[in-house]
N, C-alpha and C positions, 0 to 999 in steps of 0.2 A: 605220700602215697604208702599205705601200710601194706606190708606183704603177708605177714603171717596170719592165716585165718583164725587161729586161737586168739589172737589179739584183736580182731575185728568182731568176732561172734563171742560175746562174754557168757551170756546164759540164756537159757529159755525163760520166757514169762508164762508161768502156769497160774490161770486164773479160770473162772467158770465160763467167761466169754472166749477166752483162747482155746479152751477145750472143746467148745461147741463149734467154734470156727475150724478146729481141726478135723472134727468128725463130719461135719456138714459140707464144708466148703473146701476141704484139702488145703487150708492155710494154716502156717505156724507162725508164732509170735516169739521174737528174739530180742533180748536186749543187745544193742551193738555199741561200737566205739562211735561217740559223738562226732568224731572227725571223718568218719568212713561215708562214702557215697554209695549210691544205689548199685553201681557197677561192682565196686569192690565187695559189698555185701552179697551180691549174687554169685560171684565167683568163689568167695569164701564158703557159702553154704553148699555149693555144687562139690567142692573139695572135701569138705568135712562129712557131709552126709551122702554122697555118691548117688544123687538125684538131679534131675533137670528142673530148674526153676522157671516158672512162666512170667511171674511178675513180682515186684518188690514195690512195696509201699511203705514210707518211712514217717515218722513224727517224732517231734522233740517234746520231751515230758519236762515240765518245771517241777524242780525239787519242792517237797512239801515243808511247811514249817513244822518244827519240832520244838518241844520244850522239856527241860529236865529241871525241876525245882524253879528257881528263879531265873535261871538262864535259858535264852531263846536262841534258835539258830534255824538254819535251813539245811535240808538234804541237798546233795548235788544234783544238778540238771542232768538228764539222761535221754538217750534216744532208743526208740524201739522200731522194728522192721516187722513187717506182715509179709511173708513169702508164700506165694501160691505155687504148689507143686503141679507139674504137669500131669495130665491123665495118663494112666498106664505105669507111673512110677510107684514104687513102694512107698508107704507112709513112714515118716520119720518117728522113731522112738526115741524120746529125748535122752535116755540114759545109755544109748548105744555108743554114740561117738562123742560125745561132750564129757 
């Protein structure tokens, strides 16, 4: 069980899709530690951002194949979480807390 919220939540995932979801559905997308579960992710986000989280959805992402010259390899696998913020809470600005 991981205790430090800064070790659970690694970074925000900022893409077109995540930006639209943030504006329309009050959901944010974060890269999280692959060993963390939904309960740990929810508690860490509530501590870091001082907001109430309604729901957490997680998915494991497979690392992409990469090539440099003749050498071929893979990026590491990672996990991302979609967090839905409760109504009435202030929206998270990514560069405030992390």
